[in-house]
Biopython code that builds the backbone (N, CA, C, O; Angstrom):
import numpy as np
from Bio.PDB.StructureBuilder import StructureBuilder

atoms = [
    (1, "MET", "N", (0.924, -1.166, -0.065)),
    (1, "MET", "CA", (-0.112, -0.129, 0.014)),
    (1, "MET", "C", (0.816, 1.220, 0.110)),
    (1, "MET", "O", (1.653, 1.282, 1.011)),
    (2, "HIS", "N", (0.693, 2.109, -0.656)),
    (2, "HIS", "CA", (1.158, 3.535, -0.887)),
    (2, "HIS", "C", (0.564, 4.551, -0.374)),
    (2, "HIS", "O", (-0.651, 4.576, -0.569)),
    (3, "TYR", "N", (1.035, 5.450, 0.252)),
    (3, "TYR", "CA", (0.210, 6.605, 0.656)),
    (3, "TYR", "C", (0.200, 7.655, -0.335)),
    (3, "TYR", "O", (1.265, 7.935, -0.886)),
    (4, "ILE", "N", (-0.860, 8.276, -0.639)),
    (4, "ILE", "CA", (-0.890, 9.433, -1.585)),
    (4, "ILE", "C", (-0.929, 10.861, -0.812)),
    (4, "ILE", "O", (-1.833, 11.014, 0.010)),
    (5, "VAL", "N", (-0.243, 11.642, -0.970)),
    (5, "VAL", "CA", (-0.056, 12.898, -0.500)),
    (5, "VAL", "C", (-0.400, 14.037, -1.408)),
    (5, "VAL", "O", (0.340, 14.329, -2.348)),
    (6, "PRO", "N", (-1.437, 14.647, -1.167)),
    (6, "PRO", "CA", (-1.771, 15.917, -2.026)),
    (6, "PRO", "C", (-0.670, 16.728, -2.268)),
    (6, "PRO", "O", (0.241, 16.946, -1.469)),
    (7, "GLY", "N", (-0.802, 17.257, -3.617)),
    (7, "GLY", "CA", (0.263, 18.248, -3.633)),
    (7, "GLY", "C", (-0.301, 19.625, -4.041)),
    (7, "GLY", "O", (-1.488, 19.845, -3.796)),
    (8, "ALA", "N", (0.422, 20.537, -4.623)),
    (8, "ALA", "CA", (0.154, 21.791, -4.872)),
    (8, "ALA", "C", (-0.060, 22.228, -6.443)),
    (8, "ALA", "O", (0.692, 22.985, -7.057)),
    (9, "PHE", "N", (-1.075, 21.686, -6.893)),
    (9, "PHE", "CA", (-1.322, 21.986, -8.314)),
    (9, "PHE", "C", (-2.192, 23.401, -8.474)),
    (9, "PHE", "O", (-3.346, 23.364, -8.046)),
    (10, "LEU", "N", (-1.788, 24.451, -8.971)),
    (10, "LEU", "CA", (-2.627, 25.482, -8.920)),
    (10, "LEU", "C", (-2.777, 25.974, -10.602)),
    (10, "LEU", "O", (-1.914, 25.885, -11.475)),
    (11, "THR", "N", (-4.105, 26.487, -10.708)),
    (11, "THR", "CA", (-4.436, 27.014, -11.962)),
    (11, "THR", "C", (-5.715, 27.636, -11.681)),
    (11, "THR", "O", (-6.546, 27.321, -10.829)),
    (12, "ASN", "N", (-5.742, 28.800, -12.744)),
    (12, "ASN", "CA", (-6.922, 29.618, -12.569)),
    (12, "ASN", "C", (-8.213, 29.148, -13.678)),
    (12, "ASN", "O", (-9.183, 29.872, -13.901)),
    (13, "ASN", "N", (-8.033, 28.017, -14.200)),
    (13, "ASN", "CA", (-8.920, 27.420, -15.160)),
    (13, "ASN", "C", (-10.041, 26.659, -14.447)),
    (13, "ASN", "O", (-11.139, 26.585, -14.998)),
    (14, "PHE", "N", (-9.826, 26.077, -13.228)),
    (14, "PHE", "CA", (-10.829, 25.387, -12.639)),
    (14, "PHE", "C", (-10.217, 25.042, -11.096)),
    (14, "PHE", "O", (-9.016, 25.138, -10.845)),
    (15, "ASP", "N", (-11.088, 24.684, -10.245)),
    (15, "ASP", "CA", (-10.932, 24.370, -8.930)),
    (15, "ASP", "C", (-10.557, 22.890, -8.498)),
    (15, "ASP", "O", (-11.192, 21.923, -8.920)),
    (16, "ILE", "N", (-9.636, 22.795, -7.754)),
    (16, "ILE", "CA", (-8.915, 21.488, -7.524)),
    (16, "ILE", "C", (-9.171, 21.277, -6.022)),
    (16, "ILE", "O", (-8.893, 22.179, -5.231)),
    (17, "THR", "N", (-9.693, 20.113, -5.610)),
    (17, "THR", "CA", (-9.748, 19.763, -4.156)),
    (17, "THR", "C", (-9.088, 18.728, -3.838)),
    (17, "THR", "O", (-9.328, 17.705, -4.480)),
    (18, "TYR", "N", (-8.120, 18.685, -2.817)),
    (18, "TYR", "CA", (-7.236, 17.539, -2.578)),
    (18, "TYR", "C", (-7.868, 16.709, -1.475)),
    (18, "TYR", "O", (-8.731, 17.292, -0.820)),
    (19, "VAL", "N", (-7.619, 15.578, -1.185)),
    (19, "VAL", "CA", (-7.816, 14.787, -0.194)),
    (19, "VAL", "C", (-6.649, 13.622, 0.064)),
    (19, "VAL", "O", (-6.041, 13.248, -0.938)),
    (20, "ALA", "N", (-6.317, 13.053, 1.290)),
    (20, "ALA", "CA", (-5.509, 12.110, 1.289)),
    (20, "ALA", "C", (-6.112, 10.831, 0.937)),
    (20, "ALA", "O", (-7.330, 10.650, 0.970)),
    (21, "GLY", "N", (-5.150, 9.824, 0.557)),
    (21, "GLY", "CA", (-5.879, 8.702, 0.072)),
    (21, "GLY", "C", (-4.718, 7.436, 0.088)),
    (21, "GLY", "O", (-3.554, 7.632, 0.439)),
    (22, "THR", "N", (-5.080, 6.520, -0.215)),
    (22, "THR", "CA", (-4.150, 5.466, -0.432)),
    (22, "THR", "C", (-4.205, 4.610, -1.840)),
    (22, "THR", "O", (-5.273, 4.411, -2.418)),
    (23, "LEU", "N", (-3.148, 4.206, -2.249)),
    (23, "LEU", "CA", (-3.199, 3.465, -3.657)),
    (23, "LEU", "C", (-2.595, 1.864, -3.211)),
    (23, "LEU", "O", (-1.690, 1.583, -2.425)),
    (24, "THR", "N", (-3.406, 1.035, -3.974)),
    (24, "THR", "CA", (-2.863, -0.421, -3.557)),
    (24, "THR", "C", (-2.794, -1.006, -4.997)),
    (24, "THR", "O", (-3.721, -0.926, -5.803)),
    (25, "ILE", "N", (-1.582, -1.610, -5.235)),
    (25, "ILE", "CA", (-1.212, -2.088, -6.811)),
    (25, "ILE", "C", (-0.946, -3.708, -6.310)),
    (25, "ILE", "O", (-0.125, -4.103, -5.482)),
    (26, "ASN", "N", (-1.809, -4.404, -7.009)),
    (26, "ASN", "CA", (-2.026, -5.736, -6.983)),
    (26, "ASN", "C", (-1.268, -6.488, -8.061)),
    (26, "ASN", "O", (-1.465, -6.233, -9.250)),
    (27, "PRO", "N", (-0.399, -7.414, -7.660)),
    (27, "PRO", "CA", (0.378, -8.111, -8.670)),
    (27, "PRO", "C", (-0.564, -8.806, -9.617)),
    (27, "PRO", "O", (-1.705, -9.120, -9.279)),
    (28, "ASP", "N", (-0.012, -9.060, -10.929)),
    (28, "ASP", "CA", (-0.705, -9.655, -12.022)),
    (28, "ASP", "C", (0.206, -10.427, -12.804)),
    (28, "ASP", "O", (1.391, -10.434, -12.471)),
    (29, "THR", "N", (-0.180, -11.082, -13.805)),
    (29, "THR", "CA", (0.538, -12.159, -14.532)),
    (29, "THR", "C", (1.000, -11.166, -15.876)),
    (29, "THR", "O", (0.306, -10.317, -16.434)),
    (30, "LEU", "N", (2.360, -11.561, -16.179)),
    (30, "LEU", "CA", (2.946, -10.685, -17.289)),
    (30, "LEU", "C", (3.327, -11.950, -18.141)),
    (30, "LEU", "O", (4.007, -12.894, -17.739)),
    (31, "PHE", "N", (2.699, -11.785, -19.554)),
    (31, "PHE", "CA", (3.122, -12.497, -20.531)),
    (31, "PHE", "C", (4.106, -11.846, -21.474)),
    (31, "PHE", "O", (3.971, -10.674, -21.827)),
    (32, "VAL", "N", (5.149, -12.661, -21.898)),
    (32, "VAL", "CA", (6.405, -12.060, -22.681)),
    (32, "VAL", "C", (6.538, -13.140, -23.707)),
    (32, "VAL", "O", (6.588, -14.345, -23.457)),
    (33, "SER", "N", (6.596, -12.531, -24.998)),
    (33, "SER", "CA", (6.824, -13.501, -26.055)),
    (33, "SER", "C", (7.901, -12.735, -26.966)),
    (33, "SER", "O", (7.792, -11.521, -27.145)),
    (34, "ALA", "N", (8.967, -13.496, -27.550)),
    (34, "ALA", "CA", (9.825, -13.018, -28.432)),
    (34, "ALA", "C", (10.041, -14.011, -29.658)),
    (34, "ALA", "O", (9.860, -15.228, -29.610)),
    (35, "ASN", "N", (10.444, -13.307, -30.723)),
    (35, "ASN", "CA", (10.988, -13.866, -31.900)),
    (35, "ASN", "C", (12.057, -14.527, -31.653)),
    (35, "ASN", "O", (12.828, -14.012, -30.843)),
    (36, "ASN", "N", (12.400, -15.740, -32.212)),
    (36, "ASN", "CA", (13.572, -16.524, -32.162)),
    (36, "ASN", "C", (14.636, -15.968, -33.283)),
    (36, "ASN", "O", (14.798, -16.637, -34.304)),
    (37, "GLN", "N", (15.340, -14.779, -33.100)),
    (37, "GLN", "CA", (16.102, -14.419, -34.145)),
    (37, "GLN", "C", (17.481, -13.951, -33.597)),
    (37, "GLN", "O", (17.598, -13.599, -32.424)),
    (38, "SER", "N", (18.493, -13.955, -34.445)),
    (38, "SER", "CA", (19.874, -13.789, -34.109)),
    (38, "SER", "C", (19.910, -12.077, -34.324)),
    (38, "SER", "O", (19.434, -11.498, -35.300)),
    (39, "PRO", "N", (20.512, -11.503, -33.303)),
    (39, "PRO", "CA", (20.792, -9.782, -33.523)),
    (39, "PRO", "C", (21.748, -9.732, -34.452)),
    (39, "PRO", "O", (22.617, -10.602, -34.519)),
    (40, "ALA", "N", (21.677, -8.520, -35.416)),
    (40, "ALA", "CA", (22.499, -8.129, -36.432)),
    (40, "ALA", "C", (23.859, -7.501, -35.731)),
    (40, "ALA", "O", (23.633, -6.536, -35.001)),
    (41, "LEU", "N", (25.000, -7.842, -35.830)),
    (41, "LEU", "CA", (26.149, -7.523, -35.301)),
    (41, "LEU", "C", (27.002, -6.702, -36.603)),
    (41, "LEU", "O", (27.103, -7.077, -37.772)),
    (42, "GLN", "N", (27.511, -5.580, -36.019)),
    (42, "GLN", "CA", (28.456, -4.758, -36.979)),
    (42, "GLN", "C", (29.634, -4.732, -36.201)),
    (42, "GLN", "O", (30.640, -4.161, -36.622)),
]
sb = StructureBuilder()
sb.init_structure("model")
sb.init_model(0)
sb.init_chain("A")
sb.init_seg("    ")
for serial, (resi, resn, name, xyz) in enumerate(atoms, 1):
    if name == "N":
        sb.init_residue(resn, " ", resi, " ")
    sb.init_atom(name, np.array(xyz, "f"), 0.0, 1.0, " ", f" {name:<3s}", serial, name[0])
structure = sb.get_structure()
């Protein structure tokens, strides 16, 4: 779990409201595929 700390983003175009919160990142499966090729060497 990561804590989110509100920052100071200021603009005159719109109003921004900050609140403290948390961010949870869950692990997931990563699929990787590659072509079976030889690299070109110079």
